[in-house]
C-alpha positions as CSV (number, residue, x, y, z in Angstrom):
1,M,0.1,-0.1,0.1
2,R,1.7,3.3,-1.2
3,T,1.6,6.5,0.8
4,T,-0.9,8.8,-0.6
5,R,-0.4,12.5,-1.4
6,R,-2.8,13.4,1.2
7,E,-0.7,11.6,3.8
8,L,2.5,13.1,2.7
9,G,0.9,16.6,2.1
10,S,-0.3,16.6,5.8
11,L,3.1,16.2,6.9
12,T,4.9,18.8,4.7
13,A,2.5,21.6,3.8
14,A,3.4,24.0,1.0
15,A,3.2,27.7,0.9
16,L,1.1,28.9,3.9
17,W,-0.5,31.6,1.9
18,S,-1.5,29.5,-0.9
19,L,-3.1,27.0,1.7
20,G,-5.1,29.7,3.3
21,R,-6.5,30.5,-0.1
22,A,-7.2,27.0,-0.7
23,H,-9.4,26.9,2.2
24,G,-11.2,30.0,1.3
25,Q,-9.6,32.2,4.0
26,Q,-9.0,35.3,1.8
27,P,-8.0,38.4,3.5
28,N,-10.9,40.7,4.2
29,S,-10.1,44.2,3.7
30,S,-13.0,45.5,5.4
31,R,-12.4,43.8,8.8
32,R,-9.4,44.8,11.1
33,A,-6.4,42.5,11.3
34,P,-7.0,40.2,14.5
35,N,-4.8,40.8,17.4
36,V,-3.0,37.6,18.5
37,V,-2.4,36.6,22.1
38,V,-0.5,33.2,22.6
39,I,-0.1,32.2,26.2
40,L,2.4,29.4,26.5
41,C,2.8,27.5,29.7
42,D,6.2,25.6,30.7
43,D,5.8,21.9,31.6
44,L,1.9,22.2,32.2
45,G,0.4,18.5,31.8
46,Y,-2.5,17.7,29.8
47,G,-4.3,16.9,32.9
48,D,-3.6,19.8,35.0
49,L,-6.7,21.9,34.1
50,G,-10.4,21.8,35.0
51,C,-11.4,21.5,31.4
52,Y,-9.1,18.7,30.8
53,G,-10.4,16.7,33.9
54,N,-8.4,18.1,36.9
55,R,-10.4,18.2,40.0
56,V,-8.0,19.6,42.6
57,I,-6.3,22.7,40.9
58,R,-8.6,25.4,40.2
59,T,-8.4,27.0,36.9
60,P,-11.9,28.7,36.5
61,N,-10.6,31.3,34.0
62,I,-8.7,29.1,31.6
63,D,-11.9,26.9,31.8
64,G,-13.8,29.9,30.9
65,L,-11.3,30.4,28.0
66,A,-12.3,26.9,26.9
67,S,-16.1,27.4,27.3
68,E,-15.9,30.6,25.1
69,G,-13.8,28.9,22.3
70,V,-12.5,25.6,21.0
71,R,-10.8,22.9,23.3
72,L,-8.3,20.7,21.3
73,T,-8.1,17.0,22.4
74,D,-5.1,15.8,20.5
75,F,-3.0,19.1,20.4
76,Y,0.8,18.2,20.3
77,A,4.1,20.0,21.2
78,T,7.6,18.3,21.3
79,P,9.0,16.5,24.3
80,T,11.2,19.5,25.5
81,C,10.9,23.4,25.3
82,T,13.3,24.7,22.9
83,P,12.1,22.6,19.9
84,S,8.6,23.2,20.9
85,R,9.1,27.0,20.9
86,A,10.9,26.8,17.4
87,C,7.7,24.8,16.3
88,L,5.4,27.5,17.6
89,L,7.3,30.4,16.3
90,T,8.7,29.1,12.9
91,G,5.5,26.9,12.0
92,R,8.2,24.2,11.0
93,Y,9.6,21.0,12.4
94,P,12.7,22.1,14.6
95,V,14.9,19.7,12.7
96,R,14.9,22.4,9.7
97,S,16.3,24.9,11.8
98,G,18.7,22.8,14.1
99,L,16.8,23.7,17.1
100,T,16.6,20.2,18.1
101,R,17.5,20.0,21.8
102,V,17.3,22.3,25.0
103,L,19.7,25.0,24.7
104,I,21.8,25.9,27.7
105,P,23.6,29.4,28.8
106,R,26.6,30.4,26.9
107,E,26.0,28.5,23.6
108,S,26.8,30.1,20.5
109,F,23.7,28.7,18.8
110,G,20.2,29.6,18.4
111,V,17.4,30.5,16.1
112,P,19.1,31.3,12.7
113,D,18.4,34.3,10.5
114,S,17.0,31.8,7.7
115,E,14.0,31.3,9.9
116,L,10.9,33.5,9.6
117,T,9.2,34.1,13.0
118,L,5.5,34.6,13.7
119,A,6.7,37.9,14.9
120,E,8.6,38.8,11.5
121,A,5.8,37.6,9.5
122,L,3.0,39.9,11.3
123,S,5.3,42.9,11.5
124,G,5.1,43.1,7.9
125,Q,1.6,43.6,8.3
126,G,1.9,46.5,10.5
127,Y,1.5,44.3,13.8
128,K,3.1,45.6,17.2
129,T,4.9,42.6,18.5
130,A,6.1,41.7,22.3
131,C,7.7,38.7,23.7
132,I,7.1,38.6,27.4
133,G,8.4,35.5,29.5
134,K,10.6,32.9,28.5
135,W,12.4,32.9,25.2
136,H,14.9,29.9,25.1
137,L,15.9,30.0,21.4
138,G,19.3,31.4,22.0
139,D,21.1,33.7,24.6
140,R,23.3,35.4,22.5
141,P,22.6,38.6,21.1
142,A,22.1,37.4,17.5
143,F,19.4,34.8,18.7
144,R,17.4,37.2,21.2
145,P,13.7,38.4,20.5
146,N,14.6,41.8,19.4
147,R,16.5,40.3,16.6
148,H,13.7,38.1,15.5
149,G,10.8,40.3,15.0
150,F,9.7,41.3,18.5
151,D,9.6,45.3,19.1
152,Y,9.5,44.5,22.9
153,F,11.0,41.8,25.2
154,Y,10.8,41.4,28.8
155,G,11.9,38.1,30.4
156,L,14.3,35.4,30.7
157,L,16.5,34.1,28.0
158,Y,16.3,30.4,29.1
159,S,14.9,28.3,31.9
160,N,14.4,29.5,35.4
161,D,16.7,26.6,36.7
162,M,19.6,27.3,34.5
163,T,22.2,28.5,36.8
164,L,25.3,26.6,37.9
165,P,28.0,28.8,39.5
166,L,30.6,25.8,39.6
167,V,30.6,26.1,35.8
168,H,30.3,29.9,35.8
169,W,26.6,29.9,34.5
170,P,25.3,33.3,35.4
171,A,22.5,34.1,37.8
172,I,19.3,34.0,36.4
173,K,18.8,37.4,34.7
174,L,15.7,39.3,33.9
175,F,16.0,41.5,30.7
176,R,14.1,44.4,29.3
177,N,14.8,44.3,25.6
178,T,18.6,43.9,25.6
179,T,19.4,45.3,29.0
180,P,19.5,42.8,32.0
181,I,17.5,44.7,34.7
182,E,17.6,42.0,37.5
183,S,20.0,39.6,38.5
184,P,19.3,37.2,40.0
185,A,15.6,37.4,39.1
186,M,13.2,37.3,41.8
187,Q,11.3,34.4,40.6
188,R,8.3,34.2,42.9
189,T,7.1,37.4,41.4
190,L,7.7,36.6,37.9
191,T,4.3,35.5,37.0
192,Q,2.5,38.6,38.3
193,R,5.3,40.9,36.6
194,F,5.0,39.1,33.1
195,T,0.9,39.6,33.4
196,G,1.5,43.4,34.3
197,E,3.7,43.9,31.3
198,A,1.5,42.0,29.0
199,L,-1.4,44.4,30.2
200,Q,0.6,47.5,29.5
201,F,1.5,46.3,26.0
202,I,-2.2,45.7,25.1
203,E,-3.1,49.1,26.5
204,G,-0.1,50.7,24.5
205,A,-1.0,49.1,21.2
206,G,-3.5,51.8,20.4
207,N,-5.4,51.2,17.0
208,D,-2.7,49.0,15.6
209,P,-3.1,45.0,15.6
210,F,-0.6,43.4,18.0
211,L,1.0,40.1,18.5
212,L,1.7,39.3,22.2
213,Y,3.5,36.1,23.0
214,L,3.4,35.6,26.8
215,A,5.6,32.6,27.6
216,Y,5.4,31.9,31.3
217,S,8.3,30.2,33.0
218,M,6.0,28.3,35.4
219,P,5.2,25.6,36.2
220,H,8.7,24.7,35.4
221,L,11.0,23.7,38.3
222,P,11.7,25.4,40.6
223,W,8.1,26.1,41.3
224,S,7.3,29.5,42.6
225,A,4.3,31.6,43.3
226,S,3.7,35.1,44.9
227,K,2.7,35.6,48.3
228,D,-1.1,36.2,47.0
229,F,-1.0,32.5,45.8
230,A,1.5,30.5,48.0
231,G,-0.1,28.1,50.0
232,K,-3.6,28.5,48.6
233,S,-3.9,25.4,46.4
234,K,-4.8,21.9,47.4
235,H,-2.1,20.7,45.3
236,G,0.9,22.2,46.8
237,L,3.4,24.8,45.3
238,Y,2.8,23.3,41.9
239,G,-1.0,24.0,42.1
240,D,-0.2,27.6,43.5
241,A,2.0,28.4,40.4
242,V,-0.8,26.9,37.8
243,E,-3.5,28.9,39.8
244,E,-1.6,32.1,39.5
245,I,-1.3,31.3,35.8
246,D,-5.0,31.0,35.8
247,W,-5.4,34.5,37.6
248,S,-3.2,35.9,34.8
249,V,-5.5,34.7,32.1
250,G,-8.3,36.1,33.8
251,E,-6.6,39.4,34.0
252,M,-5.8,39.1,30.3
253,M,-9.3,38.5,29.4
254,Q,-10.8,41.3,31.3
255,R,-8.4,43.8,29.9
256,I,-9.1,42.6,26.4
257,S,-12.7,42.9,27.2
258,R,-12.4,46.5,28.7
259,Q,-10.6,47.6,25.7
260,G,-13.4,46.4,23.3
261,L,-11.2,44.0,21.7
262,E,-12.8,40.6,22.2
263,R,-14.1,40.0,18.7
264,D,-10.8,41.4,17.2
265,T,-8.5,38.8,19.2
266,L,-7.5,35.4,18.7
267,I,-6.2,33.9,22.1
268,V,-4.4,30.7,22.1
269,F,-3.4,28.8,25.3
270,A,-1.1,26.0,25.3
271,S,2.0,24.0,26.9
272,D,5.3,23.4,25.6
273,N,5.4,19.7,26.8
274,G,4.0,17.1,29.3
275,P,4.8,17.4,33.0
276,E,7.9,16.8,34.7
277,L,8.2,13.2,35.8
278,A,10.9,13.7,38.4
279,A,9.0,16.3,40.4
280,P,9.8,16.8,44.2
281,G,6.2,16.3,45.8
282,P,2.8,16.6,43.8
283,G,3.5,18.0,40.5
284,G,2.1,17.9,37.0
285,S,-0.3,15.3,35.5
286,A,-0.7,13.9,32.0
287,G,-4.1,13.0,32.6
288,G,-3.8,9.2,32.3
289,L,-1.4,9.3,29.5
290,R,1.8,7.3,29.5
291,G,5.2,9.2,29.9
292,G,5.9,12.8,30.4
293,K,8.4,15.5,29.6
294,G,11.5,14.2,27.7
295,T,9.3,11.2,26.0
296,T,7.4,10.9,23.1
297,W,4.7,8.8,24.8
298,E,1.4,10.8,24.7
299,G,2.2,12.1,28.0
300,G,5.2,14.0,26.9
301,L,3.6,15.3,23.7
302,R,-0.1,15.9,24.0
303,V,-0.8,19.1,26.0
304,P,-3.7,21.4,26.6
305,G,-4.6,23.7,23.6
306,I,-7.4,26.2,23.5
307,L,-8.3,28.9,20.9
308,R,-10.9,31.5,21.5
309,W,-12.1,34.2,19.0
310,P,-15.4,35.3,19.5
311,G,-17.6,35.7,16.7
312,R,-15.2,33.5,14.5
313,L,-14.9,30.3,16.6
314,P,-17.8,28.3,18.1
315,A,-18.1,28.5,21.8
316,G,-17.8,25.5,23.9
317,S,-16.8,23.3,21.1
318,T,-14.4,20.4,21.2
319,A,-12.1,19.5,18.3
320,A,-10.6,16.0,18.1
321,G,-8.5,16.3,14.9
322,V,-4.5,15.9,15.2
323,C,-3.2,19.6,15.7
324,S,0.3,20.9,16.5
325,L,1.9,23.8,17.8
326,M,3.2,24.4,14.1
327,D,-0.2,25.0,13.3
328,I,-0.7,28.0,15.5
329,F,2.0,29.8,13.3
330,A,0.1,28.8,10.2
331,T,-3.2,29.8,11.8
332,A,-2.1,33.2,13.1
333,A,-0.1,34.1,10.0
334,V,-3.3,33.4,7.6
335,A,-5.5,35.4,9.8
336,G,-3.1,38.4,10.0
337,G,-2.7,38.3,6.3
338,A,0.9,37.4,5.9
339,D,2.1,36.4,2.7
340,L,4.9,33.9,3.0
341,G,5.3,33.3,-0.7
342,S,6.9,29.9,-1.4
343,R,8.4,29.2,1.8
344,V,7.9,25.6,3.1
345,V,5.9,25.6,6.3
346,D,4.9,22.3,8.2
347,G,1.9,23.9,10.0
348,V,-1.5,24.1,8.6
349,D,-4.1,26.8,8.8
350,L,-6.8,25.4,11.4
351,M,-9.2,28.1,11.1
352,P,-11.6,26.5,8.4
353,Y,-11.5,23.3,10.4
354,L,-12.3,25.1,13.9
355,E,-14.9,27.2,12.5
356,G,-16.6,23.9,11.1
357,R,-16.3,24.8,7.5
358,S,-14.0,21.9,6.4
359,P,-12.6,18.5,7.9
360,S,-9.3,18.5,9.9
361,P,-6.6,19.5,7.6
362,R,-3.9,17.3,9.1
363,S,-3.9,13.4,9.2
364,A,-0.5,12.9,10.2
365,L,2.3,14.4,12.4
366,C,5.7,13.3,12.9
367,H,7.4,13.3,16.6
368,F,11.0,14.2,16.5
369,H,13.4,14.0,19.6
370,R,16.9,15.3,19.6
371,G,16.8,15.5,15.8
372,T,15.6,11.9,15.5
373,L,12.3,10.7,14.3
374,F,11.1,8.7,17.3
375,A,7.4,8.0,16.4
376,I,4.7,9.1,14.0
377,R,0.9,9.6,14.4
378,H,-1.6,8.9,11.4
379,E,-5.2,9.4,12.3
380,R,-6.0,7.0,15.0
381,W,-2.6,5.0,15.0
382,K,0.7,5.8,16.4
383,L,4.0,4.0,15.6
384,H,7.1,4.1,17.8
385,F,10.7,3.7,16.5
386,V,12.5,4.7,19.5
387,K,11.3,5.1,22.9
388,I,12.5,6.7,26.4
389,D,10.6,5.5,29.6
390,P,11.1,6.7,33.2
391,G,13.0,4.9,35.6
392,P,13.2,5.2,39.4
393,K,11.9,8.4,40.7
394,G,11.0,9.6,37.3
395,R,14.4,9.9,36.0
396,L,14.7,8.9,32.3
397,K,16.1,6.0,31.0
398,P,18.5,6.0,27.7
399,A,16.5,5.9,24.5
400,V,16.4,2.4,22.9
401,A,15.0,1.4,19.5
402,C,11.7,-0.3,19.3
403,S,12.7,-3.6,17.3
404,P,10.0,-4.1,15.7
405,P,8.4,-0.7,15.9
406,E,5.6,-0.5,18.4
407,L,2.2,0.3,17.2
408,Y,-0.8,1.7,19.5
409,D,-4.4,2.6,18.8
410,L,-5.0,5.9,20.3
411,V,-8.6,5.9,20.2
412,S,-9.1,2.6,22.0
413,D,-5.9,2.9,23.9
414,P,-4.9,6.5,24.5
415,G,-2.6,5.3,27.5
416,E,-0.5,3.3,25.0
417,T,-0.6,0.1,27.0
418,R,-1.1,-2.5,24.3
419,N,1.4,-2.8,21.4
420,V,-0.7,-4.0,18.5
421,S,1.7,-4.2,15.8
422,A,1.5,-8.0,15.6
423,V,-2.3,-7.5,15.2
424,H,-2.2,-5.0,12.6
425,P,1.1,-5.3,10.7
426,E,-0.4,-3.7,7.6
427,V,-0.9,-0.5,9.5
428,A,2.6,-0.6,11.1
429,D,4.0,-1.2,7.5
430,R,2.0,1.6,6.0
431,L,3.0,4.3,8.8
432,Q,6.7,3.1,8.4
433,R,6.6,3.9,4.8
434,L,5.0,7.3,5.5
435,A,7.7,8.1,7.9
436,E,10.3,7.1,5.6
437,S,8.8,9.5,2.8
438,H,8.6,12.3,5.2
439,R,12.2,11.8,6.6
440,A,13.4,11.9,2.9
441,S,11.5,15.2,2.1
442,I,12.9,17.2,4.8
443,A,16.1,19.3,4.5
444,A,17.9,19.4,8.2
445,G,19.4,22.5,9.3
446,R,22.8,22.6,11.1
447,P,22.5,20.8,14.3
448,P,23.6,22.3,17.5
449,P,27.3,21.7,18.6
450,S,27.8,19.6,21.9
451,A,26.2,21.3,25.1
452,L,29.5,20.1,26.9
453,R,31.3,23.1,25.3
454,S,29.1,25.4,27.6
455,L,29.7,23.4,30.5
456,L,33.7,23.7,30.4
457,P,35.1,25.9,33.2
458,N,36.9,29.3,32.5
459,R,34.6,30.3,29.6
460,R,33.0,33.6,30.8
461,Q,29.5,34.7,29.8
462,K,29.7,37.6,27.3
463,K,27.0,40.2,28.1
């Protein structure tokens, strides 16, 4: 059975603007270009929100976002944060840009100039742009947000746990644009300060459309929360951090409403990967899915995904089609009128599907980890070529090849407990051929150098 054009096409989408036209999503000159607000959490699990089944952590504002928009049930990130942020901001598999692993401080590597970020695409359409929160696509000046389409940056350049004095890593620095303004950053107030900056940006945008990328550093370890939320959750400090993010979402929704921008604003809420498995105490939940952060089991990849746009997206609806962080780039770029010409984009415009005007545009999705194709999903099936399992205390074991590849039916077995490759060998063969076709079609970018170079002593941090 040969790989069909539709199957391969859903993996490697052609020019995004042409895709938007094909779905009937023409730019409407009589309507204001929409504002785009992307709220990204760090290590938030699929089962951490009330609207995804959590009954302990209180998330009424995020649940409200879902009740007024579309909740995605099969929405995917990558196993770790840097590649996921690359997916979101470029709309392409991270293997194309070389952003295939978590970057650490002092690396001479980051998002290349050859990539086009969502901020750059929308800036060309007159958007004001801001990145507030965690960046994590390179900390050298050439790789920072202000060099890649963002007019304003306020936040951290990498994860909030990346400080190791013994190898001369600096204390965590808080930046405003290119200037460090606090070192070490006071982490317990970061969520509130990120929110305050975001609200000011919305107010200052005036009549111009804006892109706000609000990437919280929580609930990544070390967990922290301000005094207004510390000790208030029934799920420990992790719950405190999540409930503070929920408060932030409420503040954002209120401000957008007060500014009269509800019907002109697309809000996206998501996470960059599944929950940390080696957590000290009650932590994140994958909602019954197998695995977590750092794995390509569903618990490491499937994350909350909510889109709200009153007047355009049906309120309180659920979408079960396969969707990806890459599709957020595509959806927002088409909605904002960006013309990407012949640029290869792996994301697809979700708007016609979410509005109920067309079937899901994506049937297949590849799951890369560290530059290697670990698994592929096609419709209800998922085939694993390489796997990583948690060991004692949640620490991840080394990656091992699946010989033969393992097949799971995600409709009847979302927890990936039953390998059915022997029962459905024809499905396993078909997915293997599909994966090989995709692997051959993608041009890999320059991979990052060894992270060990940044751990060597006596190599000082440049400002």
